[in-house]
LOLUM-845238 format. One line per 4 residues: number of its first residue (from 1); their letters; for each residue x, y, z of N, C-alpha, C. Coordinates in nm, 2 decimals. Layout:
LOLUM-845238
NUM	a	X:Y:Z:X:Y:Z:X:Y:Z | ...
END
This chain:
LOLUM-845238
1	maqr	10.98:7.85:11.25:10.85:7.91:11.26:10.84:8.02:11.15 | 10.72:8.03:11.09:10.70:8.12:10.98:10.68:8.26:11.03 | 10.73:8.36:10.96:10.72:8.50:11.00:10.57:8.55:10.96 | 10.52:8.64:11.03:10.40:8.71:10.99:10.43:8.79:10.87
5	tgea	10.33:8.81:10.78:10.35:8.88:10.66:10.41:9.02:10.68 | 10.36:9.09:10.79:10.41:9.22:10.82:10.56:9.23:10.86 | 10.62:9.11:10.90:10.76:9.10:10.94:10.85:9.05:10.82 | 10.79:9.01:10.71:10.87:8.96:10.60:10.97:9.07:10.55
9	rtvg	11.09:9.03:10.52:11.19:9.12:10.48:11.23:9.10:10.33 | 11.18:8.99:10.27:11.21:8.97:10.13:11.08:8.94:10.06 | 11.08:8.95:9.92:10.96:8.92:9.84:10.92:8.77:9.87 | 11.02:8.68:9.86:10.99:8.54:9.88:10.93:8.51:10.02
13	eale	10.99:8.57:10.12:10.93:8.55:10.26:10.79:8.60:10.27 | 10.76:8.72:10.20:10.63:8.77:10.21:10.53:8.68:10.14 | 10.56:8.63:10.02:10.47:8.54:9.95:10.46:8.41:10.02 | 10.56:8.36:10.08:10.55:8.23:10.15:10.46:8.25:10.28
17	sarq	10.48:8.35:10.36:10.40:8.37:10.48:10.26:8.40:10.44 | 10.23:8.46:10.33:10.10:8.50:10.29:10.01:8.37:10.25 | 10.08:8.26:10.23:10.00:8.14:10.19:9.90:8.10:10.29 | 9.92:8.14:10.41:9.82:8.11:10.52:9.70:8.20:10.52
21	sgvt	9.70:8.30:10.44:9.59:8.40:10.44:9.46:8.35:10.38 | 9.46:8.24:10.30:9.34:8.20:10.24:9.31:8.27:10.11 | 9.40:8.36:10.07:9.39:8.44:9.94:9.46:8.36:9.83 | 9.41:8.36:9.71:9.47:8.28:9.61:9.61:8.33:9.58
25	svtr	9.69:8.24:9.52:9.83:8.27:9.48:9.84:8.39:9.39 | 9.75:8.40:9.29:9.76:8.51:9.19:9.72:8.64:9.26 | 9.62:8.64:9.35:9.59:8.76:9.42:9.70:8.81:9.51 | 9.77:8.71:9.58:9.88:8.75:9.66:9.99:8.81:9.58
29	qvll	10.02:8.76:9.47:10.12:8.81:9.38:10.09:8.95:9.33 | 9.96:8.96:9.28:9.92:9.09:9.23:9.93:9.20:9.34 | 9.89:9.17:9.46:9.89:9.27:9.57:10.04:9.31:9.60 | 10.13:9.21:9.61:10.26:9.24:9.64:10.33:9.32:9.52
33	ayvv	10.30:9.28:9.40:10.35:9.35:9.29:10.30:9.50:9.29 | 10.18:9.52:9.33:10.12:9.65:9.34:10.20:9.73:9.44 | 10.22:9.67:9.56:10.29:9.74:9.67:10.43:9.78:9.63 | 10.50:9.69:9.56:10.64:9.72:9.53:10.66:9.79:9.39
37	grgr	10.55:9.81:9.32:10.56:9.88:9.19:10.62:9.80:9.08 | 10.61:9.67:9.09:10.68:9.58:8.99:10.57:9.49:8.93 | 10.61:9.41:8.83:10.52:9.31:8.77:10.53:9.18:8.85 | 10.43:9.09:8.83:10.43:8.96:8.90:10.56:8.88:8.85
41	twll	10.59:8.89:8.73:10.71:8.81:8.68:10.84:8.85:8.75 | 10.85:8.98:8.77:10.97:9.03:8.85:10.97:8.97:8.99 | 10.85:8.97:9.06:10.85:8.91:9.19:10.90:8.77:9.19 | 10.85:8.69:9.10:10.89:8.55:9.10:11.03:8.53:9.06
45	ahpe	11.09:8.62:8.99:11.23:8.61:8.95:11.32:8.67:9.05 | 11.27:8.74:9.15:11.35:8.81:9.25:11.30:8.78:9.39 | 11.29:8.66:9.44:11.24:8.63:9.57:11.33:8.69:9.68 | 11.46:8.72:9.65:11.55:8.77:9.75:11.54:8.92:9.76
49	asls	11.47:8.99:9.68:11.46:9.13:9.68:11.40:9.18:9.82 | 11.46:9.28:9.87:11.42:9.33:10.00:11.29:9.41:10.00 | 11.21:9.40:10.11:11.10:9.48:10.13:11.12:9.58:10.24 | 11.08:9.70:10.22:11.09:9.79:10.34:10.98:9.75:10.44
53	esea	10.99:9.80:10.56:10.89:9.78:10.66:10.76:9.83:10.62 | 10.75:9.95:10.55:10.63:10.00:10.51:10.56:9.92:10.40 | 10.65:9.86:10.31:10.59:9.78:10.20:10.53:9.65:10.26 | 10.61:9.59:10.36:10.56:9.47:10.42:10.42:9.50:10.50
57	erfa	10.42:9.61:10.56:10.29:9.65:10.63:10.18:9.67:10.54 | 10.21:9.74:10.43:10.10:9.77:10.33:10.05:9.64:10.27 | 10.14:9.55:10.24:10.11:9.42:10.18:10.02:9.34:10.28 | 10.06:9.34:10.41:9.98:9.27:10.51:9.84:9.33:10.52
61	alls	9.83:9.46:10.52:9.70:9.53:10.53:9.61:9.49:10.41 | 9.67:9.50:10.29:9.59:9.46:10.17:9.55:9.32:10.17 | 9.64:9.23:10.21:9.61:9.09:10.22:9.49:9.06:10.31 | 9.49:9.13:10.42:9.38:9.12:10.52:9.25:9.16:10.46
65	raaa	9.25:9.27:10.39:9.13:9.32:10.32:9.08:9.22:10.21 | 9.18:9.16:10.14:9.14:9.06:10.04:9.08:8.94:10.10 | 9.14:8.90:10.21:9.09:8.78:10.29:8.95:8.80:10.34 | 8.92:8.93:10.37:8.78:8.97:10.41:8.68:8.98:10.30
69	gepl	8.73:8.96:10.18:8.64:8.96:10.06:8.64:9.09:9.98 | 8.72:9.18:10.01:8.72:9.30:9.93:8.78:9.27:9.79 | 8.71:9.31:9.68:8.76:9.28:9.55:8.90:9.33:9.52 | 8.98:9.25:9.45:9.12:9.28:9.41:9.12:9.42:9.33
73	ahli	9.03:9.44:9.24:9.02:9.56:9.16:9.01:9.68:9.25 | 8.93:9.67:9.36:8.91:9.79:9.45:9.04:9.81:9.53 | 9.11:9.70:9.57:9.23:9.71:9.65:9.34:9.78:9.57 | 9.35:9.75:9.44:9.46:9.81:9.36:9.41:9.93:9.28
77	gere	9.27:9.95:9.27:9.22:10.06:9.20:9.21:10.05:9.05 | 9.22:9.93:9.00:9.23:9.91:8.86:9.18:9.77:8.82 | 9.13:9.76:8.69:9.09:9.63:8.64:9.12:9.64:8.49 | 9.18:9.54:8.43:9.20:9.53:8.29:9.07:9.49:8.22
81	fhgl	9.05:9.56:8.10:8.93:9.52:8.02:8.97:9.54:7.88 | 8.95:9.43:7.80:8.98:9.43:7.66:9.13:9.48:7.63 | 9.22:9.44:7.72:9.36:9.48:7.71:9.40:9.62:7.76 | 9.30:9.69:7.81:9.33:9.83:7.86:9.31:9.83:8.01
85	pfav	9.39:9.90:8.08:9.37:9.92:8.23:9.26:10.03:8.25 | 9.17:10.00:8.34:9.06:10.09:8.38:9.07:10.12:8.53 | 9.06:10.24:8.57:9.05:10.28:8.71:8.91:10.24:8.76 | 8.91:10.18:8.88:8.78:10.15:8.94:8.78:10.19:9.08
89	tpdv	8.67:10.23:9.14:8.65:10.26:9.28:8.52:10.19:9.32 | 8.49:10.20:9.45:8.36:10.14:9.49:8.24:10.22:9.43 | 8.26:10.33:9.36:8.15:10.40:9.30:8.11:10.34:9.17 | 8.18:10.24:9.11:8.15:10.18:8.99:8.16:10.03:9.01
93	lipr	8.08:9.95:8.93:8.10:9.81:8.93:8.23:9.77:8.85 | 8.29:9.66:8.89:8.41:9.62:8.83:8.38:9.56:8.69 | 8.45:9.60:8.59:8.42:9.55:8.45:8.45:9.40:8.46 | 8.35:9.32:8.40:8.36:9.18:8.40:8.42:9.12:8.26
97	pete	8.49:9.01:8.27:8.54:8.96:8.14:8.43:8.93:8.04 | 8.32:8.88:8.08:8.21:8.84:7.99:8.16:8.97:7.92 | 8.17:9.08:7.97:8.13:9.21:7.91:8.21:9.23:7.78 | 8.34:9.18:7.78:8.42:9.19:7.66:8.35:9.13:7.54
101	alvd	8.27:9.03:7.56:8.20:8.97:7.44:8.10:9.07:7.38 | 8.04:9.15:7.46:7.96:9.26:7.41:8.04:9.35:7.32 | 8.15:9.40:7.37:8.24:9.49:7.29:8.28:9.41:7.16 | 8.32:9.29:7.17:8.36:9.21:7.06:8.25:9.21:6.95
105	gvlv	8.13:9.19:7.00:8.02:9.18:6.90:8.00:9.31:6.83 | 8.01:9.42:6.90:8.00:9.55:6.83:8.12:9.57:6.73 | 8.24:9.53:6.77:8.35:9.55:6.68:8.34:9.46:6.56 | 8.29:9.34:6.57:8.27:9.25:6.45:8.16:9.32:6.36
109	waee	8.05:9.36:6.42:7.95:9.42:6.34:8.00:9.54:6.27 | 8.07:9.63:6.34:8.13:9.75:6.28:8.22:9.72:6.16 | 8.30:9.61:6.18:8.40:9.58:6.07:8.33:9.53:5.95 | 8.22:9.45:5.97:8.15:9.40:5.85:8.07:9.51:5.78
113	resp	8.04:9.61:5.85:7.95:9.72:5.80:8.02:9.82:5.70 | 8.15:9.84:5.72:8.23:9.93:5.64:8.15:10.06:5.62 | 8.13:10.13:5.73:8.05:10.26:5.72:8.13:10.37:5.77 | 8.07:10.49:5.76:8.14:10.61:5.82:8.15:10.59:5.98
117	plri	8.21:10.68:6.05:8.22:10.66:6.19:8.09:10.64:6.25 | 8.08:10.55:6.35:7.96:10.52:6.42:7.92:10.61:6.53 | 7.79:10.62:6.55:7.73:10.69:6.66:7.68:10.59:6.76 | 7.75:10.59:6.88:7.72:10.48:6.98:7.68:10.54:7.11
121	vdvg	7.58:10.47:7.18:7.54:10.51:7.31:7.57:10.39:7.40 | 7.64:10.42:7.51:7.66:10.32:7.62:7.58:10.36:7.74 | 7.47:10.29:7.77:7.38:10.32:7.88:7.43:10.25:8.00 | 7.44:10.33:8.11:7.49:10.28:8.24:7.64:10.26:8.23
125	tgsg	7.71:10.36:8.19:7.85:10.34:8.15:7.94:10.30:8.27 | 7.91:10.34:8.39:7.99:10.30:8.51:8.14:10.35:8.49 | 8.23:10.26:8.49:8.37:10.30:8.47:8.41:10.35:8.33 | 8.31:10.33:8.24:8.34:10.37:8.10:8.41:10.26:8.02
129	aiav	8.42:10.14:8.07:8.49:10.04:8.01:8.44:10.01:7.86 | 8.31:10.00:7.85:8.25:9.98:7.72:8.27:10.10:7.63 | 8.23:10.21:7.67:8.24:10.34:7.59:8.38:10.37:7.55 | 8.47:10.37:7.65:8.61:10.40:7.62:8.67:10.30:7.53
133	tlaf	8.65:10.17:7.55:8.71:10.07:7.46:8.65:10.08:7.32 | 8.53:10.11:7.30:8.47:10.12:7.17:8.53:10.25:7.10 | 8.54:10.36:7.17:8.61:10.48:7.12:8.75:10.45:7.08 | 8.82:10.37:7.16:8.96:10.34:7.14:8.98:10.25:7.02
137	rlpr	8.89:10.15:7.00:8.90:10.05:6.90:8.84:10.09:6.77 | 8.74:10.19:6.77:8.68:10.24:6.65:8.71:10.39:6.64 | 8.83:10.42:6.59:8.87:10.56:6.58:8.76:10.64:6.50 | 8.75:10.77:6.54:8.66:10.86:6.48:8.51:10.84:6.52
141	srvv	8.48:10.73:6.58:8.34:10.71:6.62:8.31:10.80:6.73 | 8.18:10.84:6.74:8.13:10.93:6.85:8.06:10.84:6.95 | 8.09:10.85:7.07:8.03:10.77:7.18:7.97:10.86:7.28 | 7.84:10.83:7.32:7.78:10.90:7.43:7.77:10.80:7.54
145	avdi	7.83:10.84:7.66:7.83:10.75:7.78:7.73:10.81:7.88 | 7.63:10.74:7.91:7.53:10.78:8.00:7.53:10.71:8.14 | 7.52:10.78:8.24:7.51:10.72:8.38:7.43:10.81:8.47 | 7.36:10.75:8.56:7.28:10.82:8.66:7.37:10.87:8.78
149	spaa	7.49:10.82:8.79:7.58:10.85:8.90:7.68:10.95:8.86 | 7.69:11.07:8.92:7.80:11.17:8.89:7.93:11.11:8.92 | 7.94:11.03:9.03:8.07:10.97:9.07:8.12:10.88:8.96 | 8.03:10.80:8.91:8.07:10.70:8.81:8.12:10.78:8.68
153	leia	8.05:10.88:8.65:8.09:10.96:8.53:8.23:11.02:8.55 | 8.26:11.06:8.67:8.40:11.11:8.69:8.50:11.00:8.66 | 8.48:10.88:8.71:8.57:10.77:8.68:8.58:10.74:8.53 | 8.46:10.74:8.47:8.46:10.72:8.32:8.54:10.83:8.25
157	ryna	8.52:10.95:8.29:8.59:11.06:8.22:8.74:11.04:8.24 | 8.78:11.01:8.36:8.93:10.98:8.39:8.98:10.87:8.29 | 8.90:10.76:8.28:8.95:10.65:8.19:8.95:10.70:8.05 | 8.86:10.78:8.00:8.86:10.83:7.87:8.99:10.92:7.84
161	rrhg	9.02:11.00:7.94:9.14:11.08:7.93:9.27:10.99:7.93 | 9.27:10.90:8.01:9.38:10.81:8.03:9.41:10.73:7.90 | 9.31:10.70:7.82:9.33:10.63:7.70:9.32:10.71:7.57 | 9.32:10.85:7.59:9.33:10.94:7.48:9.21:10.95:7.39
165	vaew	9.09:10.92:7.45:8.97:10.92:7.37:8.87:11.02:7.42 | 8.91:11.11:7.51:8.81:11.20:7.57:8.74:11.29:7.47 | 8.80:11.32:7.36:8.74:11.41:7.26:8.63:11.33:7.18 | 8.63:11.20:7.19:8.54:11.12:7.11:8.42:11.07:7.20
169	vhfv	8.43:11.09:7.33:8.33:11.04:7.42:8.26:11.16:7.49 | 8.13:11.16:7.48:8.05:11.27:7.54:7.98:11.21:7.66 | 8.00:11.26:7.78:7.94:11.21:7.90:7.81:11.28:7.94 | 7.71:11.20:7.97:7.58:11.26:8.00:7.53:11.20:8.14
173	lgdl	7.50:11.29:8.23:7.43:11.25:8.35:7.29:11.23:8.32 | 7.24:11.11:8.33:7.10:11.09:8.29:7.06:10.94:8.32 | 6.93:10.92:8.30:6.87:10.79:8.33:6.83:10.72:8.20 | 6.91:10.62:8.17:6.89:10.54:8.05:6.90:10.63:7.93
177	ldgl	6.80:10.63:7.84:6.81:10.71:7.72:6.73:10.84:7.73 | 6.68:10.87:7.84:6.60:11.00:7.86:6.68:11.12:7.81 | 6.61:11.19:7.72:6.67:11.32:7.68:6.78:11.31:7.57 | 6.81:11.19:7.53:6.92:11.18:7.42:6.85:11.19:7.29
181	agpf	6.92:11.27:7.20:6.87:11.28:7.06:6.95:11.20:6.97 | 6.89:11.11:6.90:6.95:11.02:6.80:6.97:11.09:6.67 | 6.99:11.02:6.57:6.99:10.88:6.57:7.12:10.82:6.61 | 7.12:10.69:6.65:7.24:10.62:6.69:7.25:10.49:6.61
185	dviv	7.37:10.45:6.58:7.39:10.33:6.51:7.39:10.21:6.60 | 7.44:10.23:6.72:7.45:10.12:6.82:7.41:10.17:6.96 | 7.33:10.10:7.03:7.30:10.12:7.17:7.35:10.00:7.24 | 7.44:10.02:7.34:7.49:9.91:7.42:7.46:9.94:7.57
189	anlp	7.44:9.83:7.64:7.42:9.84:7.78:7.45:9.71:7.85 | 7.52:9.71:7.96:7.54:9.60:8.04:7.51:9.65:8.18 | 7.38:9.67:8.21:7.34:9.73:8.33:7.35:9.63:8.45 | 7.37:9.69:8.57:7.39:9.60:8.69:7.26:9.53:8.72
193	yvt	7.28:9.42:8.79:7.16:9.34:8.82:7.11:9.37:8.96 | 7.16:9.48:9.02:7.12:9.52:9.15:6.99:9.60:9.14 | 6.92:9.61:9.25:6.80:9.69:9.25:6.81:9.81:9.35
END
């Protein structure tokens, strides 16, 4: 008889018993890796590694939340975007992989332009994924990150500090482009589709 996830004593047992959860294999592995503070590769290479009771219980609780539909990024508090980890909370939308194409387009345009540092505005910055990534990938460029949500701006500020670009990103609490003084070389936005 299979053990319940909360009773698993090894990494392998936890992953095996979690198969019944209805959560994808990758999500199960990411959650357990998060709980034990290791990478997914380590988990797969060390199925015999022991789990503490608290680790097993935390994994079971996270697995239950994932099975109920809570996004993985909110469960672990992070999402990778353009190769960089970004903190996320329910106060911001989770950066989507297709948004990376928007960043790629700006980077290609900037490379072809061979100009002085760019002046960029990111409207509806949310987690700051676009603004921070552009500041990170385009050194010396100045980025203005605008959002209507103070909570979102706090997350974006944290992400800018985390990636060492806080001095290059100016955060503005505002609605779209209201009150911003240009000129700007690039205006980017990937606004939410919610009303």
